[in-house]
All heavy atoms as an XYZ file, in Angstrom:
930
protein
N     104.759    126.114    169.374
C     104.548    125.642    170.721
C     105.911    125.329    171.320
O     106.637    124.503    170.791
C     103.663    124.402    170.680
C     103.515    123.743    172.001
S     102.441    122.285    171.937
C     100.893    123.065    171.611
N     106.258    125.941    172.386
C     107.568    125.753    173.004
C     107.581    124.488    173.844
O     106.651    124.211    174.591
C     107.915    126.949    173.859
N     108.633    123.722    173.699
C     108.860    122.561    174.537
C     110.220    122.779    175.185
O     111.250    122.443    174.632
C     108.842    121.281    173.707
C     107.464    121.000    173.153
C     107.490    119.827    172.195
O     108.483    119.586    171.539
N     106.392    119.133    172.126
N     110.204    123.381    176.336
C     111.423    123.865    176.963
C     112.385    122.733    177.310
O     113.578    122.827    177.069
C     111.081    124.690    178.213
C     110.280    125.909    177.795
C     112.335    125.084    178.972
C     109.627    126.633    178.925
N     111.900    121.632    177.842
C     112.780    120.573    178.294
C     113.373    119.751    177.161
O     114.445    119.190    177.298
C     112.028    119.639    179.253
C     111.548    120.304    180.537
C     110.742    119.329    181.374
C     112.721    120.845    181.333
N     112.682    119.655    176.052
C     113.167    118.812    174.956
C     112.821    119.451    173.613
O     112.068    118.915    172.830
C     112.602    117.398    175.051
C     111.095    117.388    175.172
O     110.486    118.463    175.111
O     110.525    116.301    175.328
N     113.408    120.595    173.376
C     113.143    121.330    172.145
C     113.653    120.554    170.940
O     114.619    119.798    171.023
C     113.807    122.699    172.197
N     112.981    120.742    169.805
C     113.408    120.132    168.552
C     114.805    120.655    168.234
O     115.100    121.822    168.478
C     112.418    120.498    167.432
C     111.045    119.926    167.762
C     112.886    119.973    166.090
C     109.962    120.370    166.829
N     115.663    119.810    167.661
C     117.023    120.271    167.344
C     117.015    121.556    166.521
O     116.138    121.759    165.678
C     117.600    119.113    166.520
C     116.804    117.929    166.911
C     115.438    118.432    167.270
N     118.001    122.423    166.784
C     118.105    123.691    166.054
C     118.260    123.435    164.557
O     118.567    122.346    164.133
C     119.293    124.502    166.572
C     119.044    125.015    167.969
O     117.907    125.107    168.427
N     120.110    125.340    168.667
N     118.069    124.492    163.781
C     118.164    124.441    162.320
C     117.004    123.692    161.687
O     117.073    123.289    160.545
C     119.496    123.822    161.852
C     120.690    124.537    162.426
O     120.647    125.741    162.654
N     121.744    123.796    162.677
N     115.952    123.461    162.419
C     114.783    122.779    161.872
C     113.616    123.758    161.858
O     113.030    124.062    162.870
C     114.425    121.548    162.724
C     115.532    120.525    162.823
C     115.854    119.876    161.487
O     115.061    119.962    160.540
O     116.936    119.271    161.392
N     113.289    124.258    160.675
C     112.216    125.243    160.552
C     110.918    124.653    160.034
O     109.916    125.345    159.980
C     112.659    126.378    159.619
C     113.813    127.161    160.197
O     113.899    127.337    161.399
N     114.706    127.617    159.337
N     110.938    123.390    159.636
C     109.744    122.803    159.048
C     108.956    121.962    160.044
O     108.396    120.934    159.701
C     110.114    121.977    157.817
C     111.110    120.870    158.130
O     111.733    120.921    159.207
O     111.242    119.966    157.299
N     108.896    122.385    161.289
C     108.184    121.624    162.311
C     106.678    121.680    162.062
O     106.162    122.588    161.414
C     108.511    122.159    163.702
O     108.041    123.469    163.839
N     105.986    120.663    162.570
C     104.535    120.586    162.441
C     103.918    120.440    163.825
O     104.547    119.913    164.744
C     104.106    119.409    161.538
C     104.633    118.068    162.064
C     104.541    119.644    160.096
C     104.128    116.844    161.308
N     102.704    120.921    163.972
C     101.952    120.792    165.214
C     101.070    119.560    165.092
O     100.348    119.400    164.105
C     101.107    122.033    165.462
C     100.275    122.037    166.737
C     101.181    121.974    167.965
C      99.400    123.275    166.785
N     101.150    118.681    166.093
C     100.431    117.410    166.034
C      99.547    117.240    167.266
O      99.792    117.840    168.307
C     101.411    116.251    165.966
S     102.458    116.277    164.516
N      98.558    116.363    167.117
C      97.669    116.048    168.229
C      97.402    114.546    168.238
O      97.053    113.964    167.209
C      96.362    116.814    168.085
S      95.219    116.506    169.436
N      97.577    113.936    169.396
C      97.266    112.517    169.595
C      96.291    112.418    170.759
O      96.461    113.087    171.782
C      98.527    111.704    169.903
C      98.205    110.292    170.313
C      97.830    109.348    169.364
C      98.228    109.904    171.652
C      97.489    108.055    169.739
C      97.897    108.616    172.032
C      97.530    107.697    171.069
O      97.184    106.426    171.437
N      95.261    111.581    170.624
C      94.285    111.373    171.693
C      94.343    109.915    172.132
O      94.259    109.005    171.298
C      92.855    111.716    171.220
C      91.846    111.444    172.325
C      92.772    113.161    170.777
N      94.477    109.700    173.428
C      94.437    108.348    173.978
C      92.967    107.967    174.142
O      92.315    108.361    175.103
C      95.166    108.296    175.325
C      95.120    106.913    175.944
O      94.494    105.998    175.435
N      95.791    106.771    177.073
N      92.466    107.196    173.190
C      91.056    106.805    173.200
C      90.839    105.476    173.912
O      89.773    104.878    173.797
C      90.536    106.725    171.769
N      91.830    105.019    174.655
C      91.707    103.757    175.380
C      91.437    104.026    176.858
O      91.405    105.175    177.296
C      93.007    102.920    175.255
O      94.037    103.529    176.035
C      93.451    102.799    173.805
N      91.291    102.940    177.615
C      91.095    103.080    179.071
C      92.407    102.832    179.815
O      92.405    102.729    181.038
C      90.021    102.106    179.542
O      90.417    100.785    179.239
N      93.516    102.726    179.081
C      94.815    102.468    179.695
C      95.715    103.701    179.598
O      95.589    104.502    178.682
C      95.533    101.329    178.972
C      94.873     99.990    179.096
C      95.708     98.925    178.404
O      96.385     99.193    177.422
N      95.660     97.706    178.928
N      96.627    103.795    180.560
C      97.668    104.817    180.459
C      98.617    104.390    179.349
O      98.950    103.208    179.216
C      98.424    104.957    181.798
C      97.491    105.524    182.867
C      99.650    105.837    181.630
C      98.112    105.595    184.255
N      99.038    105.336    178.531
C      99.962    105.056    177.441
C     101.207    105.937    177.584
O     101.164    106.974    178.226
C      99.312    105.338    176.087
C      98.130    104.457    175.781
C      97.493    104.794    174.451
O      97.529    105.924    173.982
N      96.894    103.790    173.829
N     102.277    105.499    176.966
C     103.486    106.309    176.867
C     103.702    106.576    175.385
O     103.737    105.645    174.576
C     104.710    105.591    177.471
C     105.970    106.408    177.251
C     104.489    105.344    178.965
N     103.802    107.856    175.029
C     104.039    108.260    173.645
C     105.502    108.664    173.519
O     105.997    109.454    174.324
C     103.126    109.422    173.278
N     106.180    108.109    172.506
C     107.603    108.390    172.317
C     107.907    108.680    170.860
O     107.322    108.075    169.968
C     108.459    107.184    172.689
C     108.569    106.915    174.123
C     109.580    105.792    174.373
N     109.498    105.391    175.758
C     109.440    104.145    176.180
N     109.506    103.161    175.327
N     109.356    103.886    177.454
N     108.873    109.564    170.647
C     109.462    109.770    169.332
C     110.956    109.532    169.513
O     111.605    110.220    170.300
C     109.202    111.188    168.781
C     107.702    111.399    168.589
C     109.959    111.403    167.473
C     107.325    112.813    168.177
N     111.485    108.546    168.783
C     112.893    108.194    168.955
C     113.688    108.243    167.655
O     114.890    108.025    167.673
C     113.035    106.776    169.553
O     112.397    105.846    168.679
C     112.423    106.708    170.930
N     113.018    108.518    166.537
C     113.719    108.451    165.253
C     114.289    109.786    164.772
O     114.774    109.872    163.655
C     112.808    107.868    164.167
C     111.682    108.804    163.789
O     111.031    109.394    164.633
N     111.437    108.940    162.490
N     114.253    110.822    165.600
C     114.824    112.118    165.224
C     116.187    112.244    165.916
O     116.277    112.150    167.143
C     113.898    113.290    165.640
C     112.509    113.130    165.014
C     114.527    114.627    165.273
C     112.494    113.150    163.500
N     117.209    112.463    165.114
C     118.573    112.537    165.639
C     118.728    113.698    166.626
O     118.186    114.791    166.423
C     119.552    112.727    164.475
C     120.992    112.554    164.867
C     121.922    112.602    163.666
O     121.505    112.171    162.583
O     123.050    113.086    163.833
N     119.412    113.462    167.710
C     119.690    114.455    168.762
C     118.421    114.952    169.467
O     118.393    116.071    169.976
C     120.468    115.654    168.207
C     121.799    115.253    167.645
O     122.487    114.410    168.202
N     122.159    115.842    166.521
N     117.371    114.132    169.478
C     116.130    114.542    170.129
C     115.383    113.313    170.604
O     115.285    112.308    169.901
C     115.268    115.337    169.144
C     114.063    115.974    169.763
C     114.041    116.899    170.759
C     112.697    115.749    169.399
N     112.745    117.273    171.045
C     111.900    116.576    170.218
C     112.075    114.947    168.467
C     110.516    116.618    170.131
C     110.686    114.978    168.374
C     109.924    115.818    169.194
N     114.851    113.395    171.810
C     114.069    112.302    172.378
C     112.839    112.909    173.030
O     112.939    113.838    173.824
C     114.893    111.531    173.408
C     114.174    110.340    173.977
C     114.066    109.162    173.250
C     113.605    110.401    175.242
C     113.403    108.060    173.772
C     112.940    109.298    175.773
C     112.850    108.130    175.033
O     112.195    107.043    175.555
N     111.678    112.384    172.681
C     110.410    112.904    173.186
C     109.659    111.756    173.832
O     109.493    110.694    173.223
C     109.609    113.479    172.010
C     108.229    113.966    172.371
C     108.038    115.259    172.822
C     107.127    113.137    172.235
C     106.761    115.719    173.128
C     105.851    113.593    172.546
C     105.677    114.881    172.995
N     109.195    111.961    175.063
C     108.419    110.935    175.750
C     107.424    111.605    176.680
O     107.794    112.501    177.454
C     109.335    109.992    176.539
C     108.578    108.910    177.277
C     109.495    107.914    177.957
O     110.122    107.130    177.234
O     109.586    107.960    179.202
N     106.181    111.183    176.610
C     105.132    111.726    177.469
C     104.183    110.609    177.904
O     103.891    109.698    177.126
C     104.275    112.769    176.729
C     105.004    114.022    176.329
C     105.287    114.906    177.544
N     105.849    116.177    177.151
C     107.105    116.404    176.842
N     107.974    115.418    176.853
N     107.537    117.599    176.517
N     103.684    110.707    179.115
C     102.624    109.827    179.586
C     101.307    110.443    179.141
O     101.095    111.654    179.289
C     102.657    109.691    181.127
C     101.448    108.920    181.631
C     103.949    109.026    181.569
N     100.428    109.603    178.573
C      99.130    110.086    178.083
C      98.047    109.283    178.798
O      97.930    108.069    178.629
C      99.005    109.914    176.548
C      97.755    110.606    176.046
C     100.237    110.449    175.828
N      97.246    109.971    179.604
C      96.203    109.319    180.378
C      94.980    109.052    179.515
O      94.790    109.697    178.471
C      95.836    110.180    181.592
C      96.948    110.249    182.606
C      97.855    111.300    182.593
C      97.094    109.250    183.555
C      98.892    111.354    183.514
C      98.130    109.293    184.478
C      99.020    110.345    184.455
N      94.119    108.101    179.918
C      92.920    107.791    179.133
C      92.094    109.059    178.861
O      91.834    109.848    179.768
C      92.152    106.820    180.026
C      93.228    106.165    180.848
C      94.241    107.248    181.095
N      91.749    109.254    177.593
C      90.942    110.414    177.200
C      91.739    111.695    177.035
O      91.191    112.711    176.603
N      92.999    111.678    177.367
C      93.813    112.903    177.288
C      94.227    113.191    175.854
O      94.479    112.292    175.064
C      95.071    112.766    178.147
C      95.942    113.998    178.166
C      97.191    113.827    179.023
O      97.418    112.784    179.617
N      98.008    114.861    179.063
N      94.307    114.470    175.535
C      94.789    114.947    174.240
C      96.205    115.464    174.420
O      96.450    116.312    175.259
C      93.875    116.064    173.734
C      94.317    116.658    172.427
C      93.327    117.668    171.954
N      92.063    116.972    171.775
C      90.912    117.561    171.531
N      90.850    118.866    171.453
N      89.812    116.868    171.373
N      97.133    114.953    173.622
C      98.524    115.363    173.677
C      98.835    116.181    172.432
O      98.724    115.680    171.320
C      99.441    114.131    173.734
C     100.940    114.386    173.612
C     101.446    115.158    174.830
C     101.683    113.071    173.464
N      99.212    117.432    172.626
C      99.620    118.276    171.508
C     101.121    118.485    171.619
O     101.640    118.740    172.697
C      98.871    119.602    171.527
C      97.392    119.419    171.267
S      96.510    120.961    171.103
C      97.146    121.546    169.562
N     101.800    118.377    170.478
C     103.252    118.506    170.479
C     103.729    118.977    169.113
O     103.021    118.877    168.118
C     103.910    117.174    170.843
C     103.537    116.034    169.927
C     104.357    115.680    168.871
C     102.359    115.322    170.125
C     104.023    114.636    168.023
C     102.008    114.280    169.285
C     102.839    113.931    168.231
N     104.935    119.505    169.114
C     105.561    119.992    167.898
C     106.702    119.049    167.544
O     107.477    118.646    168.429
C     106.085    121.402    168.142
C     106.551    122.114    166.912
C     106.917    123.556    167.224
O     107.131    123.879    168.413
O     106.989    124.345    166.289
N     106.799    118.677    166.278
C     107.850    117.760    165.857
C     108.164    117.979    164.386
O     107.625    118.899    163.761
C     107.444    116.293    166.126
O     108.566    115.449    165.904
C     106.278    115.868    165.256
N     109.005    117.125    163.841
C     109.360    117.183    162.430
C     108.458    116.249    161.633
O     107.987    115.233    162.167
C     110.828    116.794    162.243
C     111.832    117.671    162.996
C     113.245    117.164    162.787
C     111.712    119.116    162.560
N     108.208    116.552    160.369
C     107.282    115.737    159.564
C     107.672    114.263    159.463
O     106.811    113.407    159.345
C     107.321    116.399    158.187
C     107.791    117.787    158.434
C     108.687    117.713    159.636
N     108.960    113.949    159.523
C     109.390    112.558    159.373
C     109.333    111.761    160.678
O     109.632    110.563    160.705
C     110.800    112.484    158.785
C     111.881    113.091    159.653
C     112.140    114.573    159.383
O     111.281    115.251    158.797
O     113.215    115.039    159.775
N     108.917    112.383    161.763
C     108.877    111.721    163.071
C     107.822    110.620    163.099
O     106.787    110.697    162.441
C     108.580    112.744    164.161
N     108.120    109.596    163.891
C     107.193    108.490    164.121
C     106.843    108.459    165.598
O     107.736    108.389    166.449
C     107.826    107.157    163.714
C     108.205    107.002    162.251
C     108.994    105.710    162.038
C     106.970    107.030    161.374
N     105.554    108.519    165.905
C     105.101    108.479    167.293
C     104.837    107.032    167.685
O     104.001    106.359    167.085
C     103.828    109.314    167.477
C     103.306    109.420    168.903
C     104.255    110.287    169.745
C     101.901    110.002    168.934
N     105.581    106.545    168.659
C     105.396    105.193    169.175
C     104.443    105.265    170.354
O     104.614    106.104    171.239
C     106.720    104.591    169.647
C     107.754    104.439    168.580
C     109.085    103.947    169.137
O     109.228    103.838    170.379
O     109.982    103.685    168.332
N     103.454    104.379    170.383
C     102.507    104.311    171.495
C     102.754    103.013    172.236
O     102.635    101.925    171.664
C     101.048    104.383    171.000
C     100.805    105.652    170.197
C     100.080    104.272    172.190
C     101.028    106.947    170.965
N     103.120    103.138    173.511
C     103.382    101.976    174.365
C     102.242    101.862    175.372
O     101.908    102.838    176.043
C     104.721    102.137    175.095
C     105.883    102.226    174.149
N     106.676    101.154    173.857
C     106.363    103.264    173.421
C     107.613    101.520    172.990
N     107.445    102.803    172.713
N     101.656    100.665    175.463
C     100.521    100.442    176.358
C     100.845     99.338    177.352
O     101.760     98.551    177.142
C      99.283    100.029    175.557
O      98.936    101.027    174.643
N     100.053     99.264    178.403
C     100.214     98.214    179.402
C     100.784     98.769    180.677
O     100.928     99.974    180.855
N     101.122     97.860    181.577
C     101.707     98.261    182.849
C     103.088     98.857    182.594
O     103.773     98.473    181.653
C     101.830     97.048    183.784
C     100.499     96.362    184.061
S      99.281     97.461    184.799
C      99.984     97.628    186.409
N     103.516     99.773    183.425
C     104.790    100.452    183.213
C     105.966     99.480    183.144
O     106.867     99.633    182.342
C     105.039    101.495    184.297
C     104.154    102.701    184.152
S     104.278    103.386    182.498
C     103.298    104.829    182.659
N     105.970     98.455    183.974
C     107.088     97.513    183.973
C     107.073     96.607    182.744
O     108.098     96.061    182.358
C     107.055     96.670    185.236
N     105.912     96.457    182.124
C     105.813     95.547    180.982
C     105.138     96.218    179.783
O     104.381     95.577    179.063
C     105.048     94.293    181.376
O     103.725     94.644    181.748
N     105.375     97.482    179.595
C     104.755     98.196    178.483
C     105.228     97.613    177.157
O     106.397     97.294    176.990
C     105.087     99.678    178.551
N     104.282     97.462    176.225
C     104.626     96.942    174.899
C     104.290     97.985    173.844
O     103.379     98.789    174.006
C     103.863     95.631    174.602
C     102.359     95.850    174.671
C     104.287     94.520    175.530
C     101.543     94.735    174.104
N     105.047     97.948    172.763
C     104.788     98.851    171.649
C     103.506     98.397    170.978
O     103.443     97.305    170.428
C     105.957     98.828    170.656
C     105.806     99.670    169.395
C     105.668    101.153    169.749
C     106.983     99.456    168.473
N     102.463     99.225    171.036
C     101.179     98.818    170.479
C     100.865     99.502    169.156
O     100.001     99.037    168.421
C     100.050     99.073    171.480
O     100.010    100.434    171.846
N     101.556    100.601    168.830
C     101.286    101.291    167.567
C     102.431    102.239    167.245
O     103.098    102.756    168.145
C      99.977    102.086    167.669
C      99.333    102.363    166.323
O      99.903    101.938    165.290
O      98.273    102.988    166.295
N     102.662    102.454    165.968
C     103.601    103.462    165.496
C     102.871    104.292    164.454
O     102.383    103.744    163.463
C     104.861    102.815    164.882
O     105.489    102.004    165.876
C     105.841    103.875    164.413
N     102.776    105.588    164.697
C     101.983    106.476    163.840
C     102.889    107.537    163.227
O     103.571    108.257    163.958
C     100.875    107.172    164.667
C     100.049    106.145    165.435
C      99.997    108.035    163.771
C      99.192    106.732    166.527
N     102.880    107.671    161.888
C     103.628    108.781    161.282
C     103.028    110.108    161.753
O     101.803    110.295    161.709
C     103.425    108.589    159.784
C     102.969    107.173    159.619
C     102.252    106.818    160.892
N     103.852    111.016    162.221
C     103.347    112.277    162.771
C     102.643    113.132    161.716
O     101.804    113.962    162.064
C     104.474    113.048    163.449
S     104.971    112.240    164.992
N     102.952    112.919    160.445
C     102.228    113.646    159.393
C     100.735    113.377    159.475
O      99.924    114.237    159.153
C     102.740    113.242    158.012
C     104.037    113.874    157.631
C     104.411    113.496    156.211
C     105.705    114.139    155.804
N     106.092    113.781    154.447
N     100.357    112.163    159.928
C      98.934    111.818    160.059
C      98.285    112.518    161.245
O      97.066    112.624    161.315
C      98.769    110.317    160.208
C      99.026    109.566    158.909
C      98.768    108.089    159.027
N      97.555    107.771    159.737
C      97.381    106.646    160.419
N      98.336    105.750    160.493
N      96.253    106.419    161.052
N      99.088    112.980    162.185
C      98.566    113.642    163.384
C      98.626    115.166    163.275
O      98.254    115.867    164.208
C      99.366    113.189    164.607
C      99.384    111.690    164.879
C     100.354    111.370    166.005
C      97.995    111.176    165.186
N      99.088    115.650    162.143
C      99.312    117.085    161.946
C      98.001    117.859    161.997
O      97.009    117.477    161.379
C     100.007    117.303    160.605
S     100.342    119.025    160.260
N      98.003    118.970    162.718
C      96.816    119.829    162.791
C      97.169    121.258    162.423
O      96.650    122.202    162.989
C      96.156    119.788    164.182
C      97.153    120.211    165.259
C      95.572    118.443    164.470
C      96.506    120.485    166.590
N      98.061    121.418    161.460
C      98.512    122.762    161.092
C      97.351    123.603    160.586
O      96.342    123.085    160.121
C      99.604    122.693    160.013
O      99.036    122.260    158.797
N      97.505    124.909    160.642
C      96.449    125.824    160.222
C      96.128    125.665    158.747
O      94.979    125.780    158.344
C      96.861    127.265    160.521
C      96.887    127.564    162.002
C      97.272    128.988    162.300
O      97.189    129.826    161.399
O      97.658    129.257    163.442
N      97.141    125.383    157.915
C      96.895    125.208    156.486
C      95.932    124.062    156.250
O      94.995    124.183    155.484
C      98.206    124.917    155.750
C      99.095    126.117    155.599
C     100.410    125.774    154.910
O     100.520    124.660    154.347
O     101.307    126.614    154.940
N      96.150    122.939    156.931
C      95.270    121.795    156.749
C      93.867    122.118    157.246
O      92.887    121.699    156.656
C      95.824    120.563    157.463
C      97.014    119.981    156.768
C      97.287    118.600    157.258
C      98.423    118.020    156.424
N      98.582    116.605    156.609
N      93.785    122.861    158.352
C      92.477    123.235    158.875
C      91.743    124.133    157.883
O      90.556    123.982    157.656
C      92.616    123.937    160.231
C      93.187    123.054    161.318
S      92.220    121.584    161.650
C      90.926    122.289    162.612
N      92.477    125.072    157.265
C      91.860    125.952    156.282
C      91.394    125.162    155.066
O      90.302    125.377    154.562
C      92.843    127.042    155.864
C      93.066    128.088    156.939
C      94.187    129.058    156.585
O      94.703    129.010    155.461
O      94.535    129.873    157.463
N      92.228    124.200    154.592
C      91.836    123.372    153.457
C      90.588    122.576    153.793
O      89.686    122.458    152.982
C      92.972    122.411    153.091
C      94.139    123.081    152.413
C      95.308    122.128    152.212
O      95.136    120.896    152.410
O      96.393    122.607    151.853
N      90.532    122.035    155.000
C      89.380    121.247    155.415
C      88.131    122.119    155.427
O      87.080    121.724    154.948
C      89.618    120.650    156.805
C      88.512    119.762    157.286
C      88.840    119.165    158.630
C      87.659    118.338    159.121
N      87.866    117.831    160.453
N      88.245    123.335    155.977
C      87.103    124.244    156.014
C      86.646    124.616    154.606
O      85.460    124.678    154.333
C      87.442    125.509    156.803
C      87.544    125.240    158.288
O      87.017    124.254    158.790
N      88.254    126.099    158.992
N      87.618    124.851    153.697
C      87.263    125.171    152.320
C      86.540    124.003    151.674
O      85.562    124.185    150.964
C      88.513    125.537    151.522
C      89.065    126.904    151.864
C      90.396    127.181    151.183
O      90.833    126.373    150.331
O      91.001    128.210    151.509
N      87.025    122.785    151.921
C      86.376    121.604    151.366
C      84.958    121.471    151.893
O      84.030    121.161    151.154
C      87.164    120.334    151.707
C      88.474    120.241    150.946
O      88.648    121.009    149.966
O      89.322    119.419    151.332
N      84.781    121.693    153.208
C      83.448    121.603    153.795
C      82.539    122.678    153.218
O      81.386    122.417    152.892
C      83.532    121.735    155.315
C      84.135    120.522    155.981
C      84.344    120.706    157.468
O      84.058    121.813    157.989
O      84.803    119.749    158.102
N      83.056    123.902    153.096
C      82.271    124.977    152.513
C      81.865    124.639    151.087
O      80.738    124.846    150.670
C      83.049    126.304    152.518
C      83.247    126.846    153.925
O      82.549    126.377    154.841
O      84.110    127.722    154.096
N      82.803    124.085    150.327
C      82.558    123.713    148.943
C      81.492    122.630    148.871
O      80.592    122.677    148.045
C      83.848    123.224    148.298
O      83.596    122.782    147.003
N      81.568    121.610    149.759
C      80.557    120.567    149.703
C      79.187    121.081    150.128
O      78.193    120.665    149.575
C      80.907    119.344    150.518
O      81.877    119.483    151.414
N      79.152    122.006    151.091
C      77.864    122.598    151.464
C      77.280    123.381    150.300
O      76.087    123.301    150.011
C      78.034    123.515    152.684
C      78.230    122.836    154.021
C      78.539    123.875    155.087
C      77.016    122.034    154.407
N      78.140    124.126    149.613
C      77.700    124.898    148.453
C      77.151    123.963    147.380
O      76.079    124.194    146.828
C      78.873    125.722    147.913
C      78.549    126.474    146.644
C      77.825    127.658    146.685
C      78.970    125.979    145.415
C      77.514    128.339    145.523
C      78.672    126.650    144.251
C      77.942    127.833    144.301
O      77.634    128.496    143.148
N      77.892    122.891    147.094
C      77.454    121.934    146.078
C      76.146    121.261    146.474
O      75.279    121.039    145.637
C      78.532    120.867    145.835
C      79.740    121.447    145.127
O      79.645    122.462    144.445
N      80.883    120.802    145.295
N      75.979    120.943    147.759
C      74.744    120.320    148.238
C      73.565    121.263    148.051
O      72.495    120.868    147.600
C      74.908    119.940    149.718
C      73.678    119.382    150.368
C      73.397    117.986    149.879
C      72.241    117.402    150.660
N      71.266    116.750    149.828
N      73.766    122.538    148.378
C      72.689    123.524    148.198
C      72.312    123.645    146.732
O      71.147    123.736    146.389
C      73.127    124.879    148.746
C      73.167    124.932    150.245
C      73.459    126.340    150.750
N      73.863    126.294    152.121
C      74.943    126.884    152.611
N      75.723    127.584    151.827
N      75.247    126.794    153.879
N      73.321    123.663    145.843
C      73.059    123.759    144.404
C      72.274    122.544    143.912
O      71.339    122.677    143.123
C      74.366    123.902    143.612
C      74.963    125.275    143.710
C      74.023    126.270    143.067
C      74.577    127.665    143.164
N      73.622    128.683    142.783
N      72.649    121.349    144.389
C      71.921    120.136    144.013
C      70.471    120.220    144.472
O      69.553    119.861    143.728
C      72.589    118.907    144.626
C      73.884    118.522    143.962
C      74.574    117.381    144.693
O      73.911    116.676    145.499
O      75.778    117.196    144.454
N      70.245    120.685    145.715
C      68.885    120.825    146.236
C      68.076    121.802    145.394
O      66.910    121.552    145.071
C      68.913    121.295    147.697
C      69.428    120.223    148.648
O      69.495    119.043    148.235
O      69.780    120.577    149.788
N      68.705    122.925    145.022
C      68.014    123.919    144.202
C      67.659    123.348    142.835
O      66.558    123.588    142.319
C      68.874    125.176    144.038
C      69.006    125.991    145.309
C      69.981    127.143    145.167
O      70.397    127.451    144.036
O      70.334    127.730    146.202
N      68.556    122.580    142.233
C      68.289    121.970    140.930
C      67.153    120.959    141.023
O      66.294    120.893    140.138
C      69.551    121.295    140.392
C      70.613    122.229    139.830
C      71.867    121.439    139.476
C      70.109    122.964    138.601
N      67.129    120.172    142.101
C      66.046    119.210    142.280
C      64.709    119.933    142.424
O      63.701    119.517    141.845
C      66.304    118.337    143.496
C      67.388    117.301    143.270
C      67.707    116.505    144.514
O      67.247    116.820    145.609
N      68.509    115.462    144.342
N      64.669    121.023    143.172
C      63.443    121.793    143.333
C      62.985    122.364    141.988
O      61.808    122.356    141.657
C      63.630    122.915    144.347
C      63.748    122.449    145.772
C      64.035    123.610    146.707
C      64.305    123.123    148.116
N      64.710    124.206    149.010
N      63.941    122.843    141.208
C      63.641    123.409    139.899
C      63.091    122.335    138.978
O      62.121    122.570    138.233
C      64.906    124.044    139.307
C      64.729    124.785    137.983
C      63.722    125.909    138.122
C      66.058    125.321    137.504
N      63.660    121.138    139.004
C      63.163    120.043    138.172
C      61.725    119.696    138.543
O      60.899    119.422    137.674
C      64.056    118.808    138.348
C      65.395    118.942    137.662
C      66.326    117.782    137.943
O      65.912    116.831    138.672
O      67.455    117.805    137.462
N      61.424    119.694    139.845
C      60.059    119.395    140.301
C      59.093    120.441    139.783
O      58.000    120.129    139.290
C      60.012    119.314    141.845
C      58.580    119.261    142.344
C      60.801    118.113    142.329
N      59.468    121.701    139.827
C      58.620    122.784    139.375
C      58.396    122.693    137.859
O      57.289    122.905    137.367
C      59.234    124.166    139.752
C      58.471    125.295    139.089
C      59.236    124.339    141.254
N      59.414    122.346    137.121
C      59.313    122.295    135.662
C      58.520    121.094    135.173
O      57.955    121.142    134.092
C      60.717    122.284    135.037
C      61.507    123.571    135.197
C      62.925    123.393    134.638
C      60.846    124.749    134.518
N      58.445    120.034    135.943
C      57.713    118.857    135.471
C      56.269    118.857    135.877
O      55.716    119.584    136.536
C      58.362    117.561    135.997
O      58.436    117.621    137.411
C      59.702    117.369    135.385
């Protein structure tokens, strides 16, 4: 995902795709300030989904309240917000596996009923 105005510093190939959702009724400001030579800041409206690309060690700061008196209300490791395709595939495999296991359990229960 290209971020033309504030691209991640060059020589960084291990970027991750992240998603943050403002689940509050307040406007928030999302910032990343712990990456050297890079500053990221976005306004996130209530209910809005913010997708961004960053480095795994980044920390997303969430500032809430009025603009003149915004306070730091949360700091989230960006690894927790990662939505990379690998994680999505692992999640789908896990779900498929649990569905398979559930079906097998149901079949075994039916078989036990028939045998007794």
